C-alpha positions as MATLAB code, in Angstrom:
seq = 'XXXXXXXXXXXXXXXXXXXXXXXXXXXXXXXXXXXXXXXXXXXXXXXXXXXXXXXXXXXXXXXXXXXXXXXXXXXXXXXXXXXXXXXXXXXXXXXXXXXXXXXXXXXXXXXXXXXXXXXXXXXXXXXXXXXXXXXXXXXXXXXXXXXXXXXXXXXXXXXXXXXXXXXXXXXXXXXXXXXXXXXXXXXXXXXXXXXXXXXXXXXXXXXXXXXXXXXXXXXXXXXXXXXXXXXXXXXXXXXXXXXXXXXXXXXXXXXXXXXXXXXXXXXXXXXXXXXXXXXXXXXXXXXXXXXXXXXXXXXXXXXXXXXXXXXXXXXXXXXXXXXXXXXXXXXXXXXXXXXXXXXXXXXXXXXXXXXXXXXXXXXXXXXXXXXXXXXXXXXXXXXXXXXXXXXXXXXXXXXXXXXXXXXXXXXXXXXXXXXXXXXXXXXXXXXXXXXXXXXXXXXXXXXXXXXXXXXXXXXXXXXXXXXXXXXXXXXXXXXXXXXX';
ca = [
      -2.959  -23.691  -31.636;
      -4.639  -22.621  -28.370;
      -5.018  -25.275  -25.733;
      -7.498  -24.967  -22.771;
      -6.312  -27.062  -19.775;
      -8.965  -27.854  -17.173;
      -7.338  -29.189  -14.053;
      -4.054  -27.197  -14.221;
      -3.860  -27.101  -10.423;
      -3.837  -30.936  -10.245;
      -1.022  -33.416  -10.259;
      -0.967  -34.204  -13.995;
      -2.207  -30.827  -15.039;
       0.513  -28.818  -13.271;
       3.107  -30.971  -14.992;
       1.399  -30.906  -18.423;
       1.288  -27.160  -18.788;
       5.090  -26.588  -19.105;
       5.324  -29.521  -21.520;
       2.673  -27.873  -23.766;
       4.521  -24.624  -23.552;
       7.756  -26.433  -24.416;
       5.985  -27.765  -27.513;
       5.317  -24.135  -28.647;
       1.486  -24.178  -27.948;
      -0.617  -21.252  -26.630;
      -1.959  -22.404  -23.274;
      -4.999  -21.176  -21.378;
      -5.687  -22.513  -17.960;
      -9.251  -22.604  -16.681;
      -9.393  -22.871  -12.783;
     -11.928  -22.120  -10.100;
      -9.435  -19.912   -8.239;
      -6.830  -18.240  -10.377;
      -4.830  -17.322   -7.302;
      -3.881  -21.043   -6.945;
      -1.659  -20.650   -9.959;
       0.081  -17.390   -8.817;
       3.211  -19.228   -7.640;
       3.859  -21.506  -10.653;
       7.004  -20.713  -12.550;
       5.129  -20.748  -15.897;
       2.308  -18.499  -14.676;
       3.521  -15.477  -16.761;
       3.470  -17.500  -19.951;
      -0.102  -18.724  -19.841;
      -3.538  -17.113  -19.959;
      -5.506  -17.878  -16.793;
      -9.363  -17.565  -16.767;
     -11.906  -18.367  -14.040;
     -13.724  -21.562  -15.065;
     -15.843  -24.031  -13.072;
     -16.936  -27.214  -14.775;
     -20.193  -26.957  -12.936;
     -20.961  -23.526  -14.273;
     -22.052  -23.407  -17.948;
     -21.457  -19.602  -18.259;
     -17.877  -19.685  -17.083;
     -17.120  -22.683  -19.290;
     -18.557  -20.929  -22.382;
     -16.252  -18.029  -21.743;
     -13.234  -20.338  -21.132;
     -13.858  -22.244  -24.375;
     -14.034  -19.266  -26.591;
     -11.310  -19.288  -29.335;
      -9.980  -22.573  -28.153;
      -8.654  -25.287  -30.583;
      -8.147  -28.161  -28.082;
      -9.553  -28.726  -24.618;
      -7.620  -31.042  -22.169;
      -9.886  -32.284  -19.388;
      -8.044  -33.337  -16.155;
     -10.554  -32.690  -13.550;
     -11.433  -35.356  -10.923;
     -14.223  -34.940   -8.329;
     -13.486  -38.089   -6.258;
     -12.000  -36.338   -3.341;
     -15.131  -34.084   -2.866;
     -18.227  -34.763   -0.793;
     -21.409  -36.520   -1.882;
     -22.007  -38.433   -5.102;
     -18.838  -37.703   -7.025;
     -19.896  -39.913   -9.964;
     -22.982  -37.806  -10.632;
     -20.977  -34.594  -10.249;
     -18.349  -35.839  -12.722;
     -21.009  -36.749  -15.319;
     -22.869  -33.508  -14.931;
     -19.631  -31.527  -15.250;
     -18.665  -33.532  -18.323;
     -21.973  -32.607  -20.032;
     -21.495  -28.955  -19.297;
     -17.926  -28.993  -20.612;
     -18.883  -31.004  -23.690;
     -21.721  -28.581  -24.576;
     -19.607  -25.524  -24.036;
     -16.817  -26.938  -26.243;
     -19.319  -27.758  -29.026;
     -20.965  -24.364  -28.944;
     -17.537  -22.573  -28.995;
     -16.315  -24.650  -31.969;
     -13.521  -26.481  -30.099;
     -11.866  -28.854  -32.487;
     -10.888  -31.697  -30.055;
     -11.308  -32.852  -26.441;
      -8.483  -34.818  -24.842;
      -9.444  -36.759  -21.741;
      -7.395  -38.812  -19.284;
      -9.468  -41.545  -17.834;
      -8.946  -44.852  -16.118;
      -8.073  -48.362  -17.276;
     -10.393  -51.309  -16.697;
     -12.508  -53.616  -18.699;
     -16.043  -52.296  -19.146;
     -17.552  -55.760  -18.767;
     -15.751  -56.177  -15.386;
     -17.368  -55.196  -12.100;
     -15.593  -51.884  -11.968;
     -15.245  -49.846   -8.859;
     -17.286  -46.639   -8.529;
     -14.111  -44.568   -9.186;
     -13.094  -46.447  -12.487;
     -16.830  -46.628  -13.646;
     -17.142  -42.925  -13.174;
     -13.901  -42.264  -14.998;
     -15.156  -44.283  -18.113;
     -18.669  -42.650  -17.803;
     -17.133  -39.287  -18.239;
     -15.428  -40.376  -21.372;
     -18.766  -41.614  -22.750;
     -20.438  -38.279  -22.040;
     -17.753  -36.569  -24.054;
     -18.124  -39.072  -26.910;
     -21.891  -38.418  -27.134;
     -21.118  -34.839  -28.244;
     -20.115  -33.555  -31.757;
     -16.521  -32.620  -30.701;
     -13.980  -35.372  -31.622;
     -12.529  -37.023  -28.462;
      -9.265  -38.675  -27.597;
      -9.672  -40.605  -24.404;
      -6.479  -42.038  -22.785;
      -7.000  -44.728  -20.121;
      -4.300  -45.246  -17.543;
      -3.947  -47.141  -14.415;
      -1.499  -46.403  -11.601;
       0.590  -43.426  -12.314;
       4.147  -43.543  -10.959;
       5.557  -40.180   -9.998;
       6.348  -38.401   -6.709;
       3.075  -36.578   -5.784;
       0.527  -38.925   -7.497;
      -2.001  -40.338   -5.116;
      -1.286  -43.945   -6.015;
       2.477  -43.634   -5.740;
       2.243  -41.730   -2.388;
       0.012  -44.475   -0.950;
       2.555  -46.991   -2.036;
       5.537  -45.036   -0.767;
       4.118  -44.372    2.646;
       2.910  -47.867    3.282;
       6.173  -49.460    2.331;
       8.239  -46.873    4.089;
       6.358  -47.149    7.435;
       5.317  -50.758    7.605;
       7.838  -53.603    7.588;
       4.896  -55.983    8.061;
       1.724  -55.386    6.229;
      -1.725  -56.885    6.492;
      -3.241  -56.552    3.172;
      -6.653  -57.591    1.528;
      -6.796  -60.077   -1.282;
      -6.348  -57.325   -3.891;
      -2.691  -57.462   -3.214;
      -2.440  -60.249   -5.861;
      -4.355  -58.203   -8.465;
      -2.354  -57.464  -11.662;
      -1.589  -53.862  -12.640;
       0.359  -52.077  -15.348;
       1.746  -48.883  -13.837;
       2.795  -46.006  -16.073;
       5.398  -43.320  -15.336;
       4.015  -39.790  -15.282;
       6.599  -38.720  -17.889;
       4.996  -41.202  -20.184;
       1.458  -40.031  -19.553;
       2.617  -36.509  -20.461;
       4.126  -37.802  -23.711;
       0.856  -39.375  -24.647;
      -1.172  -36.244  -23.694;
       1.032  -33.846  -25.695;
       0.681  -36.125  -28.683;
      -3.090  -36.427  -28.271;
      -3.371  -32.642  -28.463;
      -2.040  -32.758  -32.051;
      -4.911  -33.792  -34.443;
      -2.308  -34.885  -36.967;
      -0.797  -37.504  -34.682;
      -3.645  -39.404  -32.988;
      -7.060  -39.995  -34.446;
     -10.149  -39.630  -32.150;
     -10.923  -42.818  -30.157;
     -10.229  -44.670  -26.859;
      -6.591  -45.685  -26.218;
      -5.168  -47.681  -23.316;
      -1.789  -46.582  -22.065;
       0.653  -48.373  -19.644;
       4.178  -48.920  -18.810;
       6.621  -51.646  -19.685;
       5.784  -54.056  -16.826;
       2.698  -56.038  -15.745;
       2.870  -57.108  -12.119;
       0.808  -57.608   -8.990;
       0.478  -55.028   -6.254;
       2.403  -57.450   -4.023;
       5.315  -57.383   -6.448;
       4.999  -53.595   -6.782;
       5.294  -53.068   -3.092;
       8.403  -55.236   -3.013;
       9.943  -53.553   -6.015;
       9.558  -50.151   -4.268;
      11.072  -51.574   -1.081;
      14.098  -52.822   -2.997;
      14.791  -49.699   -4.978;
      14.237  -47.535   -1.817;
      16.964  -49.515   -0.064;
      14.447  -51.135    2.416;
      14.323  -54.683    3.581;
      11.860  -57.024    1.830;
       8.427  -56.418    3.281;
       6.362  -59.182    4.916;
       2.909  -59.014    3.311;
       0.146  -61.014    4.940;
      -2.989  -61.202    2.763;
      -6.360  -61.634    4.702;
      -9.786  -62.104    3.168;
     -11.743  -60.088    5.781;
     -10.227  -56.686    5.255;
     -12.978  -54.676    3.449;
     -12.171  -51.543    1.284;
     -13.564  -49.322    4.041;
     -11.347  -50.775    6.612;
      -8.351  -50.558    4.204;
      -8.984  -46.942    3.419;
      -9.245  -46.208    7.213;
      -5.952  -48.008    7.893;
      -4.327  -46.151    5.101;
      -5.553  -42.937    6.479;
      -3.979  -43.920    9.801;
      -0.455  -44.945    8.621;
      -0.070  -42.512    5.647;
      -0.752  -38.758    5.362;
      -3.234  -39.292    2.485;
      -6.795  -38.200    3.424;
      -9.245  -41.087    3.766;
     -11.543  -39.394    1.286;
      -8.727  -39.715   -1.331;
      -7.656  -43.231   -0.331;
     -11.107  -44.818   -0.292;
     -11.846  -44.531   -4.161;
      -8.300  -45.783   -4.858;
      -8.614  -48.745   -2.633;
     -12.012  -49.715   -4.109;
     -10.208  -49.734   -7.544;
      -7.482  -52.048   -6.463;
      -9.763  -55.075   -6.917;
      -9.904  -54.417  -10.586;
      -7.230  -55.666  -12.935;
      -5.915  -52.615  -14.849;
      -3.842  -53.963  -17.723;
      -3.519  -52.753  -21.316;
      -5.270  -55.127  -23.683;
      -5.204  -52.851  -26.741;
      -1.848  -51.090  -27.529;
      -3.028  -49.251  -30.721;
      -1.734  -46.026  -29.256;
       1.856  -47.176  -30.064;
       1.014  -47.027  -33.837;
       0.875  -43.232  -33.440;
       3.178  -42.494  -30.555;
       6.432  -44.442  -30.829;
       8.661  -44.557  -27.735;
       9.838  -47.246  -25.267;
       7.584  -47.166  -22.242;
       9.337  -46.741  -18.946;
       9.635  -49.783  -16.644;
       8.563  -49.872  -13.021;
      12.067  -49.931  -11.672;
      13.118  -46.769  -13.572;
       9.826  -45.028  -12.804;
      10.204  -45.637   -9.053;
      13.842  -44.643   -9.185;
      13.002  -41.344  -10.896;
      10.168  -40.671   -8.499;
      12.480  -41.159   -5.564;
      15.006  -38.632   -6.700;
      14.304  -35.815   -4.266;
      14.008  -32.279   -5.355;
      16.311  -31.013   -2.646;
      15.904  -27.345   -3.320;
      12.145  -26.417   -3.786;
      12.720  -22.936   -4.846;
      10.580  -21.892   -7.799;
      12.461  -21.417  -11.024;
      12.157  -18.152  -12.827;
      10.926  -19.343  -16.177;
       8.519  -21.906  -17.369;
      11.229  -23.374  -19.651;
      13.613  -24.205  -16.839;
      10.728  -25.843  -14.967;
       9.749  -27.807  -17.976;
      13.227  -29.191  -18.364;
      13.170  -30.985  -15.084;
      11.962  -34.462  -14.442;
       8.142  -34.386  -13.951;
       8.473  -37.553  -11.817;
       9.731  -35.530   -8.827;
       7.758  -33.540   -6.373;
       6.860  -29.888   -7.033;
       6.320  -27.114   -4.621;
       2.597  -26.906   -5.552;
       1.941  -30.632   -4.785;
      -0.175  -31.544   -1.752;
       1.456  -31.509    1.665;
       1.361  -35.409    1.806;
       3.278  -35.836   -1.503;
       7.011  -36.219   -2.051;
       7.499  -38.722    0.927;
       7.988  -37.729    4.480;
      10.259  -34.801    5.146;
      10.885  -34.041    8.733;
      12.556  -30.919    9.929;
      13.393  -28.199   12.405;
      13.134  -24.553   11.320;
      14.499  -21.492   13.153;
      14.155  -17.860   12.025;
      16.220  -15.109   13.646;
      16.377  -11.359   12.839;
      19.725   -9.695   12.698;
      21.343   -6.256   12.316;
      24.244   -7.692   10.499;
      24.539   -7.310    6.680;
      23.657  -10.249    4.531;
      27.362  -10.488    3.474;
      28.624  -10.495    7.013;
      26.071  -13.168    8.061;
      26.896  -15.297    5.208;
      30.592  -15.095    5.965;
      29.912  -16.299    9.429;
      27.898  -19.210    8.067;
      30.685  -20.241    5.720;
      33.048  -20.596    8.678;
      30.887  -23.131   10.433;
      32.395  -26.490   11.544;
      36.018  -27.513   11.870;
      37.871  -25.668   14.644;
      35.054  -23.044   14.737;
      32.477  -25.507   15.740;
      28.733  -25.171   15.355;
      27.944  -22.277   17.688;
      26.164  -24.598   20.038;
      27.277  -26.961   22.842;
      30.557  -28.423   21.626;
      30.206  -31.433   23.892;
      27.001  -32.471   22.261;
      28.558  -32.322   18.840;
      31.625  -34.376   20.034;
      29.284  -36.979   21.333;
      27.343  -37.035   18.055;
      30.629  -37.372   16.118;
      31.785  -40.195   18.353;
      28.558  -42.036   17.899;
      28.934  -41.749   14.125;
      32.449  -43.153   14.227;
      31.219  -45.943   16.391;
      28.888  -47.182   13.623;
      31.488  -46.825   10.956;
      30.906  -43.130    9.859;
      33.455  -40.372    9.409;
      32.504  -38.481   12.553;
      34.011  -34.998   12.925;
      37.660  -35.940   12.072;
      37.601  -34.705    8.474;
      37.418  -30.976    9.518;
      37.496  -28.457    6.696;
      39.649  -27.613    3.660;
      39.899  -24.000    4.602;
      38.849  -22.186    7.845;
      36.624  -19.606    6.233;
      36.129  -20.398    2.579;
      33.811  -22.933    1.104;
      33.348  -24.498   -2.426;
      30.585  -26.854   -3.577;
      31.754  -30.351   -2.743;
      33.957  -29.398    0.194;
      33.757  -31.685    3.275;
      32.835  -29.921    6.577;
      33.309  -32.583    9.262;
      30.471  -35.137    8.566;
      28.807  -32.752    6.138;
      29.428  -31.883    2.519;
      28.681  -28.595    0.737;
      25.848  -29.310   -1.654;
      24.718  -25.817   -2.585;
      26.427  -22.316   -2.204;
      24.865  -19.142   -3.398;
      26.448  -16.204   -1.679;
      25.041  -14.369    0.197;
      21.724  -16.205    0.106;
      22.048  -20.014    0.504;
      24.323  -22.532    2.088;
      23.248  -26.183    2.171;
      25.175  -28.970    3.729;
      24.301  -32.647    3.031;
      24.957  -35.157    5.883;
      27.490  -37.916    5.235;
      27.025  -39.338    8.733;
      25.517  -42.835    9.095;
      21.823  -42.205    9.449;
      18.686  -44.163    8.309;
      17.727  -41.526    5.637;
      19.069  -38.319    4.139;
      19.750  -35.245    6.098;
      20.547  -31.602    5.245;
      21.465  -28.545    7.271;
      20.451  -25.499    5.284;
      20.821  -21.744    5.885;
      19.002  -18.980    3.937;
      19.817  -15.257    4.411;
      16.664  -13.392    3.646;
      15.988   -9.693    3.219;
      12.434   -8.363    3.581;
      10.881   -5.342    1.829;
      11.866   -3.065    4.737;
      15.488   -4.024    4.509;
      15.458   -6.222    7.505;
      17.806   -9.277    7.429;
      16.848  -12.697    8.732;
      18.644  -16.051    9.176;
      16.405  -18.912    8.284;
      18.029  -22.186    9.468;
      16.541  -25.514    8.444;
      17.462  -29.073    9.471;
      15.698  -31.443    6.987;
      15.568  -35.218    7.201;
      14.022  -37.676    4.689;
      13.666  -40.933    6.706;
      14.204  -44.361    5.208;
      11.585  -46.703    6.592;
      10.310  -47.066   10.043;
      13.749  -46.742   11.636;
      14.333  -43.452   10.044;
      11.419  -41.969   11.906;
      12.414  -43.643   15.044;
      15.876  -42.114   14.630;
      14.562  -38.579   14.063;
      12.161  -38.510   17.010;
      14.793  -40.291   19.163;
      17.144  -37.359   18.359;
      14.540  -34.729   19.266;
      16.175  -33.929   22.635;
      19.510  -33.337   20.915;
      17.898  -31.125   18.318;
      16.020  -29.087   20.821;
      19.324  -28.326   22.672;
      21.421  -27.589   19.545;
      19.370  -25.915   16.817;
      17.852  -22.950   18.629;
      21.200  -22.154   20.226;
      23.011  -22.464   16.895;
      20.763  -19.971   15.110;
      20.975  -17.360   17.891;
      24.695  -17.606   18.288;
      25.358  -17.529   14.442;
      23.475  -14.238   14.364;
      25.469  -12.816   17.485;
      28.741  -13.806   15.874;
      27.943  -11.973   12.629;
      26.786   -8.926   14.531;
      29.949   -8.931   16.682;
      32.195   -9.134   13.612;
      30.190   -6.245   12.231;
      30.895   -4.147   15.313;
      27.124   -4.021   16.168;
];
């Protein structure tokens, strides 16, 4: 069975494609710019065609010889009247699918009672579903509310608000009920909906195991993220426009993305018809588990070599292709230095870091940092190393621990010092096409709450003195050992 996925460059689409491949389906991705899929680990296992939902000719070609079409395109972040653009695009896709003999359309829309005063965003989502239903092709419309997964717009808005603000001024929608759903459950429903033998055509509501207010959701996130309980002060005068501007100020989400979401928060999005569970039987994920999974950082964002290995991972976590604002805040310092040493010699120098060898930067500064860590109950620099030059995954290196070791390419140390967040010191040895060797040194920090950010920026003077010197001296030491 050949499945055409429209929206494969988006959050859900990028996670759905490997799931469809894992199910043994033939996948075609229709995208405006095929180059945007060039870095995906599953790119070699799918057919990619140029397709624009606003262009009837390209859609006719994309739908040719397709059994099922999955529609995951949203226009809400664009300019102008997104609702009109979404309806017009749905008509073009519907007619192209009908002309090509497509057997089924699967569409992911939005929850909300049709007799309620829905926001423009939710009303548009449901209008697209009705446009599809007016055509001759059978349609399965899944309606979901807040999707919990690192990288989803709703979850990232939640994450950044709670991480940054110990005290929040919130509009009255903070007490609106919602039924969030984990992205892994959304994918399960979508894969099932592609199969005509599993789910009959119709409109189905999907949600997670818990119904709670947004206030409760904010506090749940804070607890699971290890943050103090947030103070939430509801006020009646904060309009959706002011709310979206405020979100744009304190989070990295663009205001154009935040505004339609904020408008929708006034509507209760709760499953009232769970017929879908007659056809797809599994225990929905609860909020706590969904948030916990979403917070599991993908610490090494190198792209896997096959779609199967990518599909085997947890879709709740961030992916390299997600927007820059997804995955939570990741602060860092990156240094890149060319060297004449061989990759093997450079890597051997890296593996001798710490302990009596020090960090190839002012020893006094590191001694002060170690003393400060001991002062607050940390291990400081007193642990040293197991061996002066050899490392194994799991070895302690002062107040670091070896998390990843791939000679002669990668050494990653995870910090075990007392800091308000998670920190890594990572070294990559890279060789370019001309045979040149480079050391890429990365210090990365995932802050926990407001104090995590205060800590990182407060340490900027220390970082500015230590990290540039460290990278240069590591390269010099490797070259000296090589006799360069």
